[in-house]
N, C-alpha and C positions, 0 to 999 in steps of 0.2 A: 567525505560521503560515508557516514557511519550510522549504525543504530546500536542501542543497547536497551536491555530490559531493566526497569527500575522496580523497586520493591513495591509489592502490592499483595494483598492477602489471597485474593481469589482470581483475579484477572490478569491479563497480560498488559502491563503499563509500559509503554515503549517511548523512548527519546530518540528522535532522529536529527542528524545535523547535515547540512549540505551547504556548499558555497553559494548556491542560488536557490530560490524557491522551487524551481523545476527540479533540481537535483534532490532537494529534500523530499519532494513528492515521489520521485522515482525511488528513493530509498525506503519510504514508508511502504510502498507497494512490495518491495523486496522483503521488508520485515514481516509483512502480514503472510506472504507465501511461505517464508521460512518458519514462521510460527505453526503453520498447518502441515507443512511437509518439509523434507530435506532439499532446500533449493540447490544445493551442489549437485544433485542427481539429475537435474533437467537439462536436457538438450534443447538448443534453440533451432527448432526445425521449421516452425511456422509462425506467422505473424497475426495479430488481431488489432483492431483499431478500437479506441475507446474515446467518446466525446462526452464531457460533463459540463453543464453550466449551472452557475450558482451566483447569488446576489452578494455573498461574501466568502472569505476564505475558510472560515471554520465549516461552513456548510459544504464548500467544495472538498475540503478534506474529508469530511464525513462521507460524502457521495463516493469519492474516490476509494476509500477503505472498503465501503460496502461493495463497490463494483468489483474490487479484486477478490473479495470473499465469494461473491456470486460467481465470478468467473472460475474460481478454483473448485468450489464445492458443487455448485448447481450445474455449471456447464462443463466440468470435468476437464479444465484446461490448466496446466502447470506452467506458469510463466516465470522466467528468471531474468529477462532482459526488459528494461523499462526506458523508453524515450518519451519524455514528457515536455510538452509546451503549454504555457499558460499565458493567455492575454486578458486584457481588461479594456472594456469599453463602458457600455451600460452594465454589463455584468462580467463576472470571471468565466472564461472558457478554458477548459483543460482538454487538450488534445494529446492522445498517447498512442504510441505503437508499442505493443508488448510482444515479446518472442518467447516461444516455449514449445510445448508439445502436449499431446493428449495425456491426461492424468492417469497414472498407474500406481495404485497404492503400494504394490509390491516393490517396483523400482523406486518410487519417490519416497517411501518410508514415512507413512502417516504419523504425525506427532499429536496434534490437538485439534479439536473442532471449535471454530470460532462462531459464536451465535451472531454477533453484530458489534460494529464499533459504537462508542457512546460519546455524548458531548461532555460527559463528566470529566473534569480536570484537562480537557483539551486546551492546548494553547499553541499559537504560532507567534514566534518572535523573529521578525524580519530584520535581523541584525547581520553582523558578519562574524560567524556563520549563521545561517538560518537554523533556528532550533524549533522542532515540533514535538509536542508531547500529546499521546492519546492513549486511551484504553480500549482494549478489545475484550468484550464479554465472552468468556469461555463457557 
């Protein structure tokens, strides 16, 4: 379960790996928060629930990344723990429990503002390990 920043001129280009799809999605949540603030400074005091539905994995990833940005910037919640479960019947359903605390820019050391995720260069390879790449527009 790792992530790294890839070379990109203006935006955050992130590659995430995980042993399962759920682990890769959880790590992508960590990478988004850690791009905005210092994730190491977050205490896991409270929980929030997230549910996202989508017809395909790329849209599910986009919606997940967008939800983490909204949770952090708009709702002022700093998350550092992510438990993700993904099921598929007629569509993909992501259910997540995120753990963290209220955002405090002094404590959590603001780094960068993310405008939105993009579909440009987004890819999900369901191999062993699962590899996901995505761009965050800064």
